[in-house]
C-alpha positions as MATLAB code, in Angstrom:
seq = 'MSGHSHWASIKHKKGATDAKKGKEFSKVARLLMVAAREGGVDPKSNSKLQYAMDKARAVNMPSDNVDRAIKKGAGELDGVILETVVYEGYGPGGAAIMAEALSDNRNRTSSEIRKVFELHNGKMGGSNSVNWFFERKGVITIIADKTQEDAILSTALDAGAEDVTSEEDTFEITTDPKDIEKVKTALKQKGFTHKTADITLVPKNYVTLNKHDGEKIIRLMEALEDHDDVQNVYSNFDIAEE';
ca = [
     -14.618    2.493   10.063;
     -11.509    4.481    9.268;
     -10.671    5.702    5.793;
      -7.538    3.542    5.927;
      -9.442    0.358    6.726;
     -12.256    1.255    4.364;
      -9.966    1.726    1.374;
      -8.007   -1.413    2.268;
     -11.209   -3.463    2.187;
     -12.261   -1.904   -1.120;
      -8.906   -2.769   -2.679;
      -9.200   -6.333   -1.422;
     -12.638   -6.736   -3.020;
     -11.437   -5.407   -6.384;
      -8.252   -7.463   -6.310;
      -9.660  -10.226   -8.516;
     -10.593   -7.673  -11.175;
      -7.126   -6.177  -11.148;
      -5.636   -9.643  -11.529;
      -7.608  -10.161  -14.725;
      -6.156   -6.946  -16.078;
      -2.696   -8.414  -15.635;
      -1.344   -5.327  -13.861;
      -0.058   -6.842  -10.634;
       3.024   -8.400  -12.198;
       3.982   -5.131  -13.878;
       3.587   -3.146  -10.658;
       5.498   -5.667   -8.552;
       8.259   -5.943  -11.171;
       8.788   -2.184  -10.921;
       8.932   -2.445   -7.142;
      11.539   -5.221   -7.355;
      13.653   -3.256   -9.825;
      13.800   -0.129   -7.693;
      14.497   -2.088   -4.504;
      17.377   -3.977   -6.148;
      18.792   -0.810   -7.668;
      18.735    1.102   -4.377;
      19.788   -1.610   -1.929;
      21.300   -4.566   -3.769;
      20.101   -8.075   -4.576;
      20.302   -9.688   -1.119;
      16.921   -9.521    0.653;
      18.608  -10.312    3.988;
      20.347   -6.947    3.929;
      17.752   -5.128    1.805;
      14.421   -4.959    3.629;
      12.849   -3.063    0.743;
      13.664   -5.963   -1.591;
      12.320   -8.476    0.932;
       9.083   -6.489    1.064;
       8.882   -6.487   -2.757;
       9.508  -10.236   -2.872;
       6.704  -10.767   -0.350;
       4.453   -8.744   -2.658;
       5.508  -10.959   -5.583;
       4.579  -14.099   -3.654;
       1.231  -12.593   -2.685;
       0.250  -12.230   -6.364;
       1.811  -15.587   -7.352;
       4.421  -13.987   -9.579;
       6.608  -16.675  -11.241;
      10.133  -16.916   -9.850;
      11.637  -16.307  -13.310;
       9.824  -12.964  -13.490;
      11.043  -12.066  -10.009;
      14.655  -12.948  -10.823;
      14.555  -11.010  -14.100;
      13.161   -7.897  -12.420;
      15.820   -8.012   -9.699;
      18.595   -8.415  -12.279;
      17.238   -5.493  -14.305;
      17.190   -3.311  -11.235;
      20.727   -4.301  -10.327;
      21.959   -3.413  -13.815;
      22.694   -6.998  -14.843;
      20.202   -6.773  -17.731;
      19.172   -3.956  -20.007;
      16.092   -2.215  -18.697;
      14.397    1.084  -18.030;
      15.512    3.353  -15.217;
      12.686    3.994  -12.779;
      12.371    6.701  -10.160;
      10.028    7.009   -7.219;
       7.536    9.881   -7.481;
       4.859   10.864   -4.957;
       1.774   12.789   -6.076;
      -0.367   14.699   -3.593;
      -3.760   16.311   -3.871;
      -7.338   16.544   -2.706;
     -10.400   14.581   -3.633;
     -14.130   15.353   -3.446;
     -15.104   16.659   -0.021;
     -11.586   17.846    0.739;
     -10.039   14.500    1.684;
      -6.267   14.273    1.217;
      -4.861   11.821   -1.337;
      -1.327   10.560   -1.889;
      -0.270    8.313   -4.781;
       3.146    6.623   -4.841;
       4.398    5.832   -8.343;
       7.409    4.343  -10.113;
       8.006    6.145  -13.401;
      10.459    6.032  -16.283;
       9.216    9.445  -17.446;
       8.294   11.862  -14.660;
       6.761   14.471  -17.010;
       4.492   11.920  -18.706;
       3.356   10.384  -15.441;
       2.725   13.761  -13.802;
       0.569   14.880  -16.716;
      -1.448   11.660  -16.667;
      -1.962   11.693  -12.896;
      -3.063   15.332  -12.986;
      -5.649   14.408  -15.621;
      -6.961   11.563  -13.465;
      -7.469   13.985  -10.570;
      -9.269   16.491  -12.802;
     -11.548   13.896  -14.418;
     -12.724   12.681  -11.007;
     -13.452   15.987   -9.257;
     -10.100   16.169   -7.515;
      -7.146   18.541   -7.631;
      -3.472   17.649   -7.672;
      -1.378   19.757   -5.316;
       2.302   20.468   -4.915;
       4.946   18.579   -2.982;
       4.270   18.435    0.784;
       0.741   19.785    0.347;
      -0.936   16.872    2.171;
       1.780   14.486    3.342;
       1.600   15.896    6.876;
      -1.836   14.233    7.182;
      -0.111   10.827    7.193;
       2.573    8.875    9.002;
       4.373    5.753    7.804;
       3.543    2.599    9.740;
       3.769   -1.145    9.458;
       0.291   -2.702    9.199;
      -0.352   -6.434    9.597;
      -3.783   -7.995    9.137;
      -4.763  -11.385   10.517;
      -7.994  -13.328   10.027;
      -8.987  -14.951   13.299;
     -12.050  -15.378   15.495;
     -12.790  -13.337   18.599;
     -11.751  -16.163   20.926;
      -8.141  -15.528   19.851;
      -8.216  -11.787   20.508;
      -6.375  -11.883   23.846;
      -3.600  -14.088   22.447;
      -3.140  -11.893   19.373;
      -3.166   -8.734   21.476;
      -0.593   -9.936   24.012;
       1.688  -11.489   21.366;
       1.680   -8.389   19.165;
       2.173   -5.885   21.968;
       4.924   -7.951   23.625;
       6.752   -8.014   20.272;
       6.621   -4.211   19.995;
       3.360   -3.470   18.174;
       1.840   -0.057   18.817;
      -1.842   -0.927   18.489;
      -4.253   -3.767   17.714;
      -7.795   -3.167   16.449;
     -10.462   -5.648   15.414;
     -13.395   -5.685   13.025;
     -15.502   -8.801   12.572;
     -12.969  -11.607   11.972;
     -10.011   -9.386   11.068;
      -7.359   -7.973   13.376;
      -5.211   -5.048   12.259;
      -1.874   -4.612   13.994;
       0.026   -1.330   13.710;
       3.781   -1.138   14.263;
       6.727    1.131   13.795;
       8.013    0.265   10.276;
      11.275   -1.094   11.682;
       9.378   -3.531   13.944;
       7.036   -5.115   11.391;
       9.245   -8.164   10.709;
       9.756   -8.789   14.436;
       6.004   -8.657   15.098;
       5.263  -10.893   12.067;
       7.741  -13.473   13.357;
       6.309  -13.437   16.879;
       2.770  -13.942   15.575;
       3.876  -16.745   13.260;
       5.577  -18.528   16.149;
       2.247  -18.469   17.987;
       0.457  -19.952   14.982;
      -1.071  -16.778   13.532;
      -0.617  -16.385    9.776;
      -0.867  -12.862    8.417;
      -3.160  -12.040    5.509;
      -1.266   -8.883    4.572;
       1.794   -7.104    5.932;
       2.723   -3.735    4.474;
       4.693   -0.606    5.177;
       2.011    1.953    4.498;
       0.840    5.494    5.150;
      -1.760    5.778    7.889;
      -3.874    8.942    8.344;
      -3.340   10.971   11.504;
      -6.934   12.223   11.271;
      -9.926   11.756    9.000;
     -12.317   13.784    6.872;
     -15.898   12.522    7.100;
     -17.656   12.509    3.729;
     -21.284   12.042    2.821;
     -22.177    9.017    0.705;
     -22.187   11.027   -2.542;
     -18.656   12.408   -2.058;
     -17.540    9.038   -0.708;
     -18.541    7.327   -3.946;
     -16.746   10.021   -5.948;
     -13.465    9.682   -4.057;
     -13.569    5.895   -4.326;
     -13.844    6.225   -8.119;
     -10.899    8.656   -8.102;
      -8.752    6.317   -6.039;
      -9.657    3.332   -8.208;
      -8.644    5.324  -11.300;
      -5.318    6.205   -9.691;
      -4.745    2.572   -8.685;
      -5.436    1.471  -12.254;
      -2.650    3.674  -13.650;
       0.288    1.479  -14.643;
       2.860    3.598  -12.783;
       0.981    3.893   -9.487;
       1.956    1.477   -6.736;
      -0.065    2.683   -3.746;
      -2.857    5.173   -3.063;
      -3.733    6.591    0.360;
      -6.479    8.841    1.668;
      -7.827   10.061    4.999;
     -11.560    9.782    4.280;
     -14.325    8.246    6.332;
     -17.894    7.857    5.056;
     -20.710    8.969    7.318;
     -23.286    6.322    8.128;
     -26.753    7.203    6.868;
];
């Protein structure tokens, strides 16, 4: 199991806990604000906003909250000014970690993220210290049984997908970021509903950790995810089977 898939499954399992903490709406609202500020309020011409709106639907964010966040980002309402900040570093066992954040105070967020790394046996690095371990891809996941594998594979690849992998009842489809909407549409037309569809960072290679270091890095990544400003966390770890 790859570090990418492993962390994705961990995040899915802890999703209900995060919901109880009430953090999803805050994180998605920030995403909507930045998307609207950078590309305007029309999702048809602003793919970043469309992506943020899809995220809002996924967490059942009320439409009033969505509209308010978009208006704030577009400058129609008073609100904070957010900037995108990427933090890079290493976790236990030498695995690379990247955390994407939206902050209204870069100095405060940087100090807090550095502390999270230090408290969990990691080390925050400088800009471009680990980003070369990753490449940006579109990733679509579909829940389906093995009897549908050939249909999913042919549909996805014909629509421009780069790769399709399967694990139990889940298929993961990798695309160039610009092709993710086209592949989603093709799959939907064939009756396949996606579980998730994200523009994400995918590791180019992996660091294999023992179980002890694996547990440590999972705790570090969970702590980063729990920070209010952090939107996404990525790593290139794999855990050795024992």
